N, C-alpha and C positions, 0 to 999 in steps of 0.2 A: 254132242247133242244136236248140233246143226246138221250133221250128216243124216242122222236119224229123222230129223224134221223134214229135210229135203226128200228123203226116200218116201216118207209117209205122204208128203205133199204130192209127189208124182203119182202114187197109188190112188190118193183121193181125187186127183184131177181125172185120172182114167175112169174111175167109178162115175164121177159127175158127167164126163163126156159120153160114157156109155148110156147112162140113164137119159141124157138129153138128146141121144141119137146124133152125135156129132158126125160130120162128114169124114169118113175114114180115108178118103182120097186126099185130104189135106195133109201137108207135110208135118205140121205141128201135132195133129191128132195121131198120125202114124208114129211119130217119134215118142210121144207119151205112151202110146199103146205098147210099143216094143220095149220101152224102158220098164213099164209096169209088168209086162210078161216076164222079163228077166228077173225083176225084184220079187215077184210072187210066184216064181216057178215051183217052189216047194209047197205052196198053199192053194194054188188054183186047182180046181177039181177035187179038192179035199172033201167037199160036201156035194151031194148029188140031189139037188133040188130039181123039180120039174121045170121051173121057170128059169130062163137064162139070166134074167136080171138078178135073181136071188143068188145064183152061183157066182156072178161077178161081184156082187156086194159082199157076200160072205168070204169068198176066196181072197180077193184083193184087200178087203177090209181087215181080215184077220192078219194078213201080212203087215199092213200099216200099223195096227195096234201093237203087234209083237215088236216091230222095229222101234216104235215110240217107247215102249216099256223098257226094252233092252238098252236103247241109246240113252234114255234119261237115267236109268239105273247106273249105268257105267259112268256117266257124267257126274252124277251125284256122289258116287264113290271116289272119283278122282278129285273132286272138290274138297 
């Protein structure tokens, strides 16, 4: 469950950093962006909204929700 929470946290951080227009030259922002790209590789560009912010929120947000659901379901079954 903790792994799923950390993955969702990274994705949520990237969404927040994108919406707040964080400095992409910063090492922390770049690390979060690359990690989020890797985690949401399957869901990014799944939706084709005209606005870039909507694509980021939907693509990365969907991945975060799926990871949370799967992680918490597996943890609940193991408990």
